[in-house]
LUMSE-668856 format. One line per field, with one value per residue: x negated, y negated, z of N, C-alpha, C in turn. Coordinates in nm, 3 decimals. Last residue first. Layout:
BEGIN
n_c1	[X,...] .
n_c2	[Y,...] .
n_c3	[Z,...] .
ca_c1	[X,...] .
ca_c2	[Y,...] .
ca_c3	[Z,...] .
c_c1	[X,...] .
c_c2	[Y,...] .
c_c3	[Z,...] .
END
This chain:
BEGIN
n_c1	[-9.909,-9.634,-9.624,-9.438,-9.322,-9.279,-9.171,-9.327,-9.142,-8.943,-8.908,-8.716,-8.781,-8.986,-9.146,-9.496,-9.805,-10.142,-10.468,-10.820,-11.138,-11.493,-11.671,-11.688,-11.830,-11.798,-11.589,-11.494,-11.416,-11.200,-11.019,-10.982,-10.854,-10.621,-10.502,-10.462,-10.286,-10.111,-10.064,-9.979,-9.765,-9.555,-9.520,-9.437,-9.195,-9.058,-9.023,-9.019,-9.172,-9.453,-9.742,-10.054,-10.365,-10.664,-10.962,-11.291,-11.420,-11.277,-11.431,-11.604,-11.791,-11.698,-11.679,-11.469,-11.411,-11.351,-11.166,-10.861,-10.639,-10.317,-10.049,-9.707,-9.545,-9.535,-9.387,-9.673,-9.973,-10.094,-10.081,-10.381,-10.615,-10.819,-10.820,-10.970,-11.225,-11.284,-11.307,-11.523,-11.722,-11.731,-11.830,-12.086,-12.193,-12.186,-12.358,-12.597,-12.627,-12.668,-12.778,-12.672,-12.334,-11.988,-11.709,-11.399,-11.075,-10.722,-10.416,-10.071,-9.783,-9.433,-9.149,-8.859,-8.502,-8.270,-8.235,-8.157,-7.892,-7.778,-7.798,-7.624,-7.383,-7.355,-7.330,-7.096,-6.893,-6.673] .
n_c2	[-1.251,-1.030,-0.693,-0.418,-0.158,0.194,0.501,0.803,1.041,1.312,1.571,1.658,1.520,1.737,1.897,1.980,2.044,1.967,2.032,2.038,2.164,2.180,2.309,2.544,2.757,3.022,3.113,3.086,3.345,3.377,3.191,3.306,3.544,3.446,3.348,3.589,3.736,3.553,3.462,3.201,3.220,3.274,3.023,2.884,3.014,2.932,2.659,2.607,2.534,2.329,2.144,2.034,1.896,1.873,1.688,1.665,1.531,1.279,0.995,0.870,0.729,0.661,0.724,0.723,0.940,1.283,1.453,1.639,1.839,1.965,2.144,2.237,2.449,2.776,3.002,3.211,3.115,3.048,2.783,2.708,2.794,2.627,2.440,2.578,2.578,2.309,2.220,2.372,2.270,2.004,2.043,2.140,1.914,1.729,1.855,1.840,1.558,1.499,1.800,2.022,2.107,2.188,1.958,1.899,1.895,1.906,1.984,1.992,2.073,2.044,2.167,1.982,1.995,2.091,2.320,2.219,2.144,2.397,2.495,2.316,2.385,2.644,2.587,2.436,2.499,2.303] .
n_c3	[-8.687,-8.664,-8.614,-8.730,-8.537,-8.543,-8.415,-8.417,-8.603,-8.673,-8.752,-8.470,-8.152,-7.950,-7.679,-7.624,-7.474,-7.439,-7.304,-7.316,-7.234,-7.262,-7.423,-7.682,-7.762,-7.692,-7.958,-8.211,-8.271,-8.094,-8.200,-8.456,-8.382,-8.268,-8.500,-8.637,-8.458,-8.209,-7.957,-7.997,-8.172,-8.003,-7.888,-8.115,-8.160,-7.930,-7.964,-8.326,-8.544,-8.457,-8.532,-8.393,-8.373,-8.201,-8.183,-8.050,-7.840,-7.624,-7.468,-7.298,-7.451,-7.790,-8.059,-8.241,-8.386,-8.342,-8.586,-8.609,-8.783,-8.816,-8.940,-8.942,-8.892,-8.798,-8.858,-8.900,-9.028,-9.265,-9.339,-9.178,-9.069,-9.143,-8.942,-8.748,-8.874,-8.924,-8.649,-8.556,-8.728,-8.644,-8.385,-8.450,-8.574,-8.363,-8.181,-8.327,-8.332,-8.064,-7.896,-7.779,-7.745,-7.726,-7.717,-7.579,-7.732,-7.714,-7.866,-7.890,-8.042,-8.052,-8.193,-8.277,-8.278,-8.373,-8.231,-7.983,-8.043,-8.080,-7.821,-7.690,-7.817,-7.723,-7.449,-7.445,-7.741,-7.928] .
ca_c1	[-9.998,-9.708,-9.613,-9.553,-9.286,-9.354,-9.141,-9.306,-9.264,-8.946,-8.928,-8.781,-8.691,-8.953,-9.040,-9.371,-9.701,-10.006,-10.356,-10.701,-11.018,-11.374,-11.708,-11.608,-11.874,-11.818,-11.665,-11.538,-11.524,-11.320,-11.066,-11.044,-10.980,-10.717,-10.539,-10.546,-10.423,-10.121,-10.114,-10.082,-9.895,-9.603,-9.559,-9.561,-9.301,-9.084,-9.116,-8.955,-9.027,-9.390,-9.598,-9.974,-10.223,-10.581,-10.821,-11.200,-11.486,-11.299,-11.347,-11.493,-11.836,-11.700,-11.811,-11.488,-11.496,-11.362,-11.293,-10.938,-10.752,-10.406,-10.175,-9.810,-9.509,-9.618,-9.327,-9.528,-9.904,-10.113,-10.014,-10.268,-10.493,-10.803,-10.757,-10.826,-11.164,-11.264,-11.211,-11.392,-11.688,-11.691,-11.697,-11.992,-12.183,-12.112,-12.218,-12.542,-12.612,-12.550,-12.803,-12.781,-12.441,-12.125,-11.783,-11.537,-11.193,-10.844,-10.529,-10.190,-9.892,-9.563,-9.243,-8.979,-8.630,-8.309,-8.267,-8.290,-7.991,-7.782,-7.870,-7.765,-7.437,-7.368,-7.438,-7.223,-6.934,-6.804] .
ca_c2	[-1.333,-1.132,-0.822,-0.508,-0.280,0.075,0.386,0.682,0.993,1.177,1.469,1.701,1.530,1.605,1.899,1.911,2.095,1.921,2.070,1.974,2.178,2.131,2.295,2.439,2.628,2.925,3.156,2.965,3.284,3.459,3.178,3.174,3.550,3.517,3.256,3.485,3.782,3.588,3.600,3.227,3.175,3.381,3.136,2.846,3.027,3.074,2.706,2.629,2.528,2.460,2.145,2.131,1.863,1.959,1.697,1.720,1.543,1.419,1.055,0.943,0.844,0.625,0.731,0.610,0.841,1.150,1.440,1.517,1.839,1.852,2.151,2.136,2.363,2.656,2.903,3.192,3.132,3.184,2.881,2.655,2.863,2.751,2.404,2.559,2.702,2.403,2.162,2.384,2.412,2.034,1.984,2.225,2.040,1.702,1.835,1.971,1.633,1.445,1.673,1.954,2.065,2.208,2.073,1.854,1.964,1.827,2.033,1.909,2.136,1.986,2.188,2.054,1.960,1.959,2.333,2.278,2.041,2.303,2.564,2.321,2.249,2.622,2.673,2.372,2.523,2.365] .
ca_c3	[-8.602,-8.738,-8.547,-8.746,-8.606,-8.507,-8.499,-8.338,-8.542,-8.619,-8.854,-8.594,-8.266,-8.003,-7.779,-7.593,-7.562,-7.412,-7.389,-7.261,-7.316,-7.192,-7.282,-7.618,-7.815,-7.584,-7.841,-8.143,-8.349,-8.078,-8.061,-8.442,-8.456,-8.182,-8.392,-8.697,-8.488,-8.351,-7.970,-7.895,-8.222,-8.091,-7.803,-8.049,-8.259,-7.950,-7.860,-8.196,-8.556,-8.473,-8.511,-8.467,-8.367,-8.285,-8.145,-8.151,-7.971,-7.663,-7.572,-7.236,-7.372,-7.649,-7.997,-8.151,-8.453,-8.282,-8.515,-8.620,-8.691,-8.845,-8.865,-8.963,-9.005,-8.789,-8.770,-8.913,-8.900,-9.215,-9.424,-9.254,-9.026,-9.221,-9.069,-8.729,-8.825,-9.035,-8.744,-8.492,-8.730,-8.782,-8.404,-8.376,-8.648,-8.488,-8.144,-8.293,-8.457,-8.131,-7.963,-7.708,-7.835,-7.682,-7.769,-7.582,-7.680,-7.732,-7.786,-7.904,-7.969,-8.084,-8.082,-8.318,-8.215,-8.423,-8.373,-7.997,-8.007,-8.193,-7.928,-7.652,-7.833,-7.867,-7.495,-7.406,-7.603,-7.923] .
c_c1	[-9.961,-9.790,-9.696,-9.524,-9.409,-9.305,-9.220,-9.281,-9.230,-9.084,-8.937,-8.791,-8.768,-8.858,-9.010,-9.273,-9.572,-9.916,-10.226,-10.586,-10.901,-11.257,-11.594,-11.647,-11.793,-11.864,-11.675,-11.618,-11.580,-11.439,-11.195,-11.099,-11.054,-10.853,-10.642,-10.592,-10.514,-10.266,-10.126,-10.143,-10.007,-9.741,-9.614,-9.611,-9.436,-9.195,-9.151,-9.060,-8.955,-9.239,-9.547,-9.827,-10.149,-10.436,-10.749,-11.058,-11.389,-11.358,-11.378,-11.402,-11.723,-11.726,-11.815,-11.627,-11.527,-11.456,-11.304,-11.065,-10.833,-10.516,-10.262,-9.933,-9.613,-9.591,-9.408,-9.477,-9.755,-10.033,-10.024,-10.213,-10.370,-10.680,-10.733,-10.755,-11.014,-11.189,-11.180,-11.283,-11.550,-11.651,-11.645,-11.849,-12.082,-12.090,-12.132,-12.393,-12.551,-12.523,-12.672,-12.813,-12.545,-12.222,-11.928,-11.616,-11.313,-10.960,-10.649,-10.298,-10.017,-9.667,-9.379,-9.070,-8.742,-8.442,-8.308,-8.330,-8.132,-7.885,-7.883,-7.848,-7.585,-7.427,-7.462,-7.341,-7.066,-6.844] .
c_c2	[-1.478,-1.216,-0.921,-0.639,-0.369,-0.043,0.266,0.567,0.874,1.149,1.328,1.586,1.565,1.622,1.756,1.924,2.024,1.984,2.006,2.003,2.115,2.138,2.237,2.431,2.512,2.789,3.050,2.997,3.160,3.396,3.256,3.156,3.417,3.528,3.321,3.384,3.676,3.628,3.645,3.367,3.212,3.347,3.250,2.960,2.985,3.096,2.854,2.666,2.541,2.443,2.284,2.108,1.963,1.919,1.783,1.718,1.582,1.420,1.203,1.010,0.925,0.749,0.690,0.606,0.722,1.061,1.297,1.522,1.713,1.856,2.035,2.168,2.256,2.571,2.776,3.088,3.109,3.216,3.024,2.763,2.818,2.832,2.527,2.519,2.688,2.528,2.259,2.334,2.437,2.181,2.014,2.174,2.134,1.831,1.808,1.959,1.771,1.521,1.625,1.819,1.988,2.158,2.072,1.977,1.871,1.901,1.944,1.962,2.054,2.041,2.137,2.065,2.040,1.913,2.200,2.291,2.095,2.193,2.471,2.387,2.247,2.485,2.654,2.455,2.453,2.380] .
c_c3	[-8.607,-8.643,-8.626,-8.677,-8.612,-8.589,-8.451,-8.433,-8.457,-8.560,-8.804,-8.691,-8.394,-8.121,-7.821,-7.708,-7.524,-7.517,-7.342,-7.357,-7.243,-7.289,-7.198,-7.471,-7.757,-7.637,-7.734,-8.017,-8.279,-8.151,-8.039,-8.301,-8.444,-8.249,-8.301,-8.592,-8.550,-8.382,-8.115,-7.908,-8.125,-8.147,-7.887,-7.961,-8.201,-8.054,-7.876,-8.092,-8.422,-8.476,-8.542,-8.436,-8.454,-8.264,-8.249,-8.096,-8.083,-7.804,-7.588,-7.339,-7.310,-7.565,-7.851,-8.091,-8.361,-8.362,-8.464,-8.537,-8.715,-8.739,-8.912,-8.880,-9.033,-8.913,-8.753,-8.812,-8.918,-9.089,-9.376,-9.347,-9.105,-9.178,-9.156,-8.858,-8.809,-8.990,-8.857,-8.587,-8.668,-8.797,-8.544,-8.395,-8.581,-8.567,-8.268,-8.256,-8.430,-8.260,-8.026,-7.769,-7.757,-7.789,-7.722,-7.626,-7.675,-7.665,-7.818,-7.810,-7.995,-7.987,-8.126,-8.196,-8.279,-8.363,-8.434,-8.143,-8.026,-8.165,-8.049,-7.761,-7.798,-7.893,-7.645,-7.456,-7.574,-7.776] .
END
């Protein structure tokens, strides 16, 4: 097997993970909660509509610490190419437009990881 074929085979065993965190706009805690819930619903509604997207999960902060983001989006894509296609997909663009300026800060990380693999943990007895 050539190196190029081996590299292609390695990429097929990887999934592309896309994580975005936002701080949302709101003058009161209630307004921020409502805005965060709107962001959550908007992205969850993309499930099944984006080719190559195999997972979407949206979480709202429950810690309440002042340095935490309000919303986190976690998505998995079959490949970096599918993630790139998502960026310009009409449904994604519709969500971005609907959200408008309700986000005041945004942080993003995209990375490759073995498909179907999470972080293994071992329980520690007290």
